[in-house]
Structure formats: structure tokens, C-alpha cells
C-alpha positions, 0 to 999 in steps of 0.5 A, a space after each residue: 625503628 630499633 635497628 635504624 636508630 642504632 645504624 643512625 648512631 654509629 654513623 654519627 659516631 663514626 662522622 665524629 670520629 672523622 672530623 675530629 681526625 679531619 680538624 687534628 689533621 688541619 690544625 697540623 697543616 694550618 701550622 705547617 703553612 704558618 712556618 711556610 708563611 713566616 719563612 717566605 715573609 721573613 726572606 721576602 722582607 730581608 729582600 725589601 729590606 736593603 731598598 726599604 731599610 733605616 739606613 736607605 731612609 734616612 739617607 734618602 732625608 738627608 739626600 732631598 735637602 741637598 737635591 733643593 740645595 743642588 736645584 737652588 744652586 742651579 737656579 741662583 748660577 742660571 739667574 747671575 749668568 743672566 744679571 751678569 750678563 746684563 749688568 757687563 753688556 750694559 757696562 761695556 756699551 755705555 764704555 763705547 758709547 761713551 768713548 763713541 762721545 769723547 772721540 765725537 768731541 774731540 772732533 767737534 773741537 778739531 772742527 772748530 780748530 778749522 773753522 777759526 782759520 777759516 774765518 780769519 780774513 788775512 789768512 783768506 787774504 793770503 791763500 788767494 794771493 792778496 799779499 803776493 805783492 806786499 811782502 811785508 804783509 805776506 811775511 806778518 801773515 806767514 810768521 802768525 799763521 804759522 805760530 797758531 798751527 803749531 800752537 794747536 798742534 802742542 795744545 790738541 793731541 789728536 791734532 796730527 797735523 794742519 796744512 793750508 792749501 793754497 793756489 798753486 803761486 802761493 806758499 802753503 802753511 803746514 805744521 810739517 816741517 820742511 821747505 817752502 811749497 807752493 800751493 795745490 789747490 787745483 791737484 788737492 781738490 780734484 782728488 777730494 771730488 773724486 771722494 765725493 759721492 756725486 762728484 760736485 760737494 766735497 766731503 768734509 771728512 776723508 780718510 786720505 790724501 795722497 795729493 798732500 802727502 806727496 806734496 809734503 811727505 806725509 804719512 797715513 800712517 801717522 794719521 787715521 783720517 782728516 778734517 778740511 774746510 774751505 774759508 771765506 774766499 771759496 780758493 784753498 782748505 785747511 787741512 787738520 790731520 787726526 793723529 793715529 797714535 793718540 786714537 791708539 793711546 785712547 783705545 789702549 785705555 779702555 779696558 773691557 778684559 784680557 782677550 777683548 778688541 778694541 777698534 776704530 773704524 773710518 768709514 772707508 775701512 782705515 782700522 786702529 785696533 787695540 788688542 788686550 791680551 795676556 801677559 808674553 802673549 803676542 798678537 797674530 794679527 798680521 799687518 794690514 789685517 782688518 778684524 771689523 770691516 768686510 766681517 759679515 757681522 760688520 757689513 750693512 748695519 743700520 742702527 748706529 749702537 749695535 749689540 750682539 754675540 758673533 763667531 770668530 773662527 769658532 770663538 763666541 765674542 760679544 761684539 760692540 757697535 757704535 758709529 760717530 754722526 760726524 764722521 760716520 767712524 765707528 769705535 767697536 770692540 770684541 770681548 770674549 764670552 768667557 770674561 762675560 761668563 767667567 764670574 758666572 762660572 765660579 758661582 758654579 765651581 763654588 756652588 758644586 763644591 759646597 753640594 758635593 762637601 754638604 754630600 759627603 757629610 750627610 752620608 757620614 751623619 748618616 751612616 752615624 745615625 743609622 750604626 746606631 739605629 740598626 743595632 738597636 732595631 737589630 736588639 729588639 728584633 732578636 727578642 721578638 722573634 724569640 718572644 714569636 717562637 714562643 718564649 715569654 719568659 725573654 726580656 728586651 733592653 736596649 742602650 740610650 734613651 730616646 724612642 727605642 728606649 720606649 720602644 723596649 719598655 712597651 714590648 716588655 709591658 707586651 711580653 708580660 701581658 701575653 705571659 698572662 693570657 698564655 696562662 689564662 687560656 691553659 685553664 680552659 679545658 672546662 668549657 671544652 670538656 662541656 662542649 662535648 656533652 652538647 655533642 652528644 645531646 644533639 646526636 641523640 636528638 638528630 638520631 630521633 628524627 632521622 626515622 621521620 626523615 628517612 620515610 617522607 625522603 621516600 615517599 618523595 621520591 615516588 612522587 617524584 618519579 612518576 612526575 618526571 615520566 609526565 613531566 618526559 611527556 610534557 616535553 616531548 609533546 612540547 618539542 613536538 607543538 614547538 617545531 610544527 609552530 617554528 613550521 607555521 612561522 616558516 610558511 608565514 614567511 615565505 608567504 609574506 616574501 612572495 606577497 612582497 615579489 608579486 607587488 615588486 612584479 606588478 610595480 615592475 610590469 607597469 614601468 614597463 608598460 607605460 615605459 612602452 607608450 611612451 617608447 610608442 609615442 616617441 617612435 610615431 613622432 620621429 617617424 612622421 618627422 623623420 618622412 617628412 624632411 625627406 620629402 622637403 629635402 627631395 622637393 628643395 633638391 630638386 629646385 636647387 638643381 633647376 636654380 643651378 642649370 638656370 645659373 650655368 645657362 646664363 654663365 654661358 650666355 654670358 660669356 659667349 656675349 663677353 666674347 662677341 663684344 671684345 670682338 666687337 671693341 678690338 675692332 672698333 679699335 682706340 673707341 671700343 676700348 671703353 667697351 672691351 673693358 665692360 666685357 671683360 668685366 661681363 666676363 669675370 662676371 660669368 665667372 664668378 656666376 659659374 664659380 656661385 653654380 659650383 659651390 651650389 652644385 657642392 651644397 645640393 650634394 650635401 644636402 643629399 648626404 643629408 637625406 642618406 642620413 635621414 634614412 638612418 634616423 629612419 632605420 633607427 625608429 624601426 629599431 626602437 619599435 623592434 624594442 618595444 615589441 621586446 619589451 612587451 613580450 617581457 611584460 607577458 613574462 612578467 605577468 606569467 612570473 606573476 601569476 606563478 607566485 601567485 600560485 605558490 602563495 595559495 600552496 603555502 596557505 593550505 600548508 598554514 592551515 594543515 600545520 595549524 590544525 596539527 599544532 592544535 592536536 598536540 595543544 591538547 594532548 599537551 594540556 593533559 599531560 600537564 594536569 596528570 602532572 600537577 595533581 602529581 604535584 599536588 601529592 608530593 607536596 603534601 608529602 612535602 610538608 612531613 620533610 620541611 618541618 621535621 628538616 627544619 628541626 633536624 637542621 636546628 640540630 645538626 647546626 648547633 651540633 657542628 658549632 659545638 663539634 667546630 667550636 669543640 675541634 678549634 678550642 681542643 687543637 688548636 690551644 693544646 698546640 699553640 699553648 705547648 709552644 709558649 714557655 710561661 718560666 
């Protein structure tokens, strides 16, 4: 006992020394790992510093409002552009509509002026030639009307000329200077009827009057269209030309922006164009070239007023259209989209300039602020790095009176507290010495209990050896038993399969027997029907042949009779002509009878063919009987298979019985082995109680020793290594 205790003490002391050395090595390794980890963290922080530095965050803080400012600018630009577009569109639509109304009102004045002359009774009488015999009255009317139409021409800027178209033998009146011109009523009327839609009603507003132009020497460029009406007498026309230059002057007065094109378009396509060109720029439009009429965007316009965006020669325009109710002429305009979006583009440019200036100012302010912050952060981080390395005598100082100054004060307070803490920790060596004493006491207690543990372990080993032998025997028996049981289950499965197969075969045999019965019945019925059909067909064929022979004889006799009748009729001469016709009809009837007999003969041949088919049906019936015979043979084979399966079933049952008996014997051996194992386990349990009690006490002391040793090692090594780093004086 004494030798064992000494050996245990030596082992415990050796283990304690090893643990102390291991603790020292682990502390050194931990310090090395911490240093490596610190350098890695510093390098990672340096890499992250560029992205997550204060300067970057300050720039981000300044840029976020600028981004929102950009978004506000974009939104404002879009809203302003949309609002200006709508405002510009509405204002120009009002301009075009007002121009349309103005010209329409002017046209109404012209219509009123023409109607004034149409209802003058003296002028109406003059136009139909009532004053041709009265020279004084004729002269008075000519002077009065001439003065009146010249006054109307001078009083209305839109009137180019006024013409009074009379009968051919009456002098025409016109504001156009010239000699005496006689009337052209018929020629003028025929021309106007050509402009009519239906060729009957003369239109009130026309774009041309070629007959009048040729007669009076008028230029079509002087007028854009003309209004005409007839007097009360219905003979003649009062024609008022609309001055093209007045329309052009009016269009020039409309201002819809630089580069815009304003036009007056008549119903037949005559145009007056006003281009708002920049100073010094000349029009590129050729003479006679239309701007609106005939274009895709102008054709097929059904609405009286229209506004839409169009593209001409790759350039975008805003197209305005307004049609007059009286004349069906239209006032149109093309405004470049550059004018529409010009003010919005100015707002956009100003917004971009403001944003750029704000970005530059923000960058400059951010650089100034971030530079000051970085300098103070470098001062603080430099001093804190010295503290991390162990220098507790350093002091943190910054420039300024902001939050960094407060941070420096707090850092200095932290350094002073750490200095005091390190000084207190350095006096904790007494506690470590008492911990070492406790470790030695625990080792002595553990020495006393180790002997008992060894004895108990020996006894347990003996019991475990016996237990393992019996356990192995039990395992072998159990394996054998499991194999037999598996055989039994396999055989049982085969039996179930055979039983299922036997049932299926029996069912199949029953179905085939039923099928054989049905086939036999059908075969019998078919055979009977075939025989009956053949007999009936034979009888019918014989009867029909008899009828055919009779009909053939009758037709031959009839032919002979008709021939004799024809001969007698020929002898009789004129008196026998009627009888000859009858004889001829009888002969035809005999011929038809012969043809019918031939058709009947064909039908009999067809019936004979059907008889042959019936014979083939009889052969098929014999084939079906042969199939039934084969089916019966299959039934016999099926029942033979059933007998074999039943025999296999009985053999399998015998094997199951023998396997079951063997399993019972093995089960008894297994029970005996298990009983031996239980006895050994009972003996082992008694020794285990002693081991448990000793192990519990030993565990308590071992835990105490380990905790104390761990505390001792950690305190001594960590404190010595860590405190040696700090500098407090």
C-alpha cells in the first residue's frame, strides 16, 4: 500500500509540473496569437478605413441632400415642362381660334356687304337690262353703284375687288379699272356650276373665277377666295374678292414664336403662308410649294379644331388647326417643339448649374471639416495605441473645444483608472501562493483514495471479462435465432405468394370455362342459322329459276305472236295499220320481258354468291369450335398448374414447421445465456457501488485541485506576462 501511494504521489507531482509548463506555453501562444490577430485587425481596419472613414461619411452626408436636390430639380423640370407645354398649347390654341373667329367675322361682313347689293332693286333691274332703253336712269345706276362698291372696297381692308356680273347685253360693273365690259352671266354660271358638288347649286365661296379673271384681266394672286350671291331677280352675280395681301398681313401680325409657320388654307388647297424666320434668314420654301395642304397630318381631318405633334423632315412641330364654318377654310400653324420646351430647358440648365456649384461647395466644406477631424483622430488614436502597448504615463491632447476635447478628457480619465488597476493587480501574488497550498492539500487527499479505486477497478475488470464471454455467446445465439426467424418469414412470404397465385389461377380458370360455354352457345346458334340460310337460299334459287324459264317462254311466244300480227297487218294494208302498232307494242313488251328475265338471272347469280359466303360462314363456325377446344386445353393446363402450386404450398408449410421447432430450441439456449449474464451483472453491481462512492469523493477533490491549479496557472502566468507590459512610472 505504501509503495502504491508513493508512486501515485510522484505521478500527481509530475502531472502538476506538466500542467504548469503547458499553461506557460499556452499563455505564450495566446500572446503570440493576440499579437498576430491585432496586426491583422489593424491591416483590415486600414483597408476599411478608406471606405468607412469619417471623410467618406461626411462627403456622403453632404451628397445625400444634393442627390435629393437633383431629384427635386428633375421633378420640377418635368412638372415645369409639362405645365409650360400645356400653357403654350392652350395660348396658341386660343390665338388660332381667335384668328379663325376674326377672319370668320370679316367674312360675315363681306357676306353682308354682298347681300346689301343683292337687295338693291335698281341694281337688280339694271342687271336684267330693264334700264337699257332709259339712258338717264341707266347712267344714274351705273354711277351710284360704282361709287358704292368703291366705297365698300375702301372701307374694308379684306375686300380686293367687287364685281357685278350681268347679262351678256348689259355692261358689267367692277372696282377693277378698265373700259366698258359686257356681261358674261352664262359663261360665269357654267364655270360656277362646275365647282358645285351636285352640279346644280352654285357655291357661295369659291377659290377661283377664271372666266371673270380673263374678262377683267384679274390676277389670282390678288385674291385668295371670293364670295358670290345672286340678286333678287336671279339673273347675275355680286362677286366680292378677298384680298390675299390682307390675309397675309393679318397672319404676319400673329406671333407664335421664332421658326413658326402660320397658314391660311382654302377648301381647294390655296395657301397663304407666313413664316417667322430669324433675322437675316431667308425662306427655303419654293414658290407654289404647299406647307399644309396634301400633307399626311393635314389630310382627313374631321374635327373642326385639332392640335397634335407632327414630324416634318426629321423636325418635330406642334400642329394647330382650326376650320371656319362659313368658308371651310382653315387657319393652321406649325410651331417648333424647341420653342415649346425652350423655357423648360432653361430651367433644367439653371438647375444643373446650381447642383454643380452646390457639389463643389459641399466638397470643399467636407474637405475642411474632415481634415480637422482626421487630425484630432490621429492624435487620439496615437495616444491610445501607446496605451494599448502598455504606456500608461501618456496623456491625450487635441485642438479645439468640440466633442473631441471631451473625448480626450474621458480618455485621460480612463488611462488613470487603468494605471490604478494595474498597481492593485501587482499585489495579488499572496493570493496565488495560497492557491498553490490548496493544490498540494488536494493532491494528498487524492493519494489516499487512489488505492481503493485500483482495487475496485480490478474486481470490475474480472466481472466484465466473464460478462463479455457470456455476452458473446448470447450474441451468437441471437444471430442464429434471427437467421431462422428470417427464413421463417421468407417461407411465409412464399406461401402467401403461392396462395395468391393459386387464387388468381382459379379465377382465371373459371373465366375461361365461362368463356368456353358462351362460345359454344354462340357457335351452335351461328351453325344453325347458317344451315337454315343455305337451305332457304337453295329453295328460293330453284323457284326463281323456274320463274325465269316461264318468263323466257312467254317472251318467246309473245315475239312469235307479234311477228304473226305484223305479217297479218301488212296484208291488211291501211286497215291493219292500227293492228300493226299494237303488234309493235307487244313486241317491245316481249323485249322488256326478256330484259327483265336477264336481270332476274343476274339476281339469281348474286344469290348463288351469297350461298358461297354462307359456306364460308360455316367454315368460320368450325374454326370457332376449334378455338373452343384449345381453350378447354388451356383450362386443363391451368388446373394442372394449380395442383403444382398447392403441392409447393404444402412443402413450404412443412419447412415452416421445422424452422419453428429449431427456433424454439435456440430460444431456450439464449434464455440460459441471458440468465448467466444477469448473474454476472449482479456481482459486478456490488463492486460498482464501492467504485461509485470512491470515484465521487475522488472527483470532488480532483475538481477542486483542477480549479485551483487552473486559477493558479492563469493568475500567475497571465498577470506576470500582462503586468510586465504596462508602464506605470
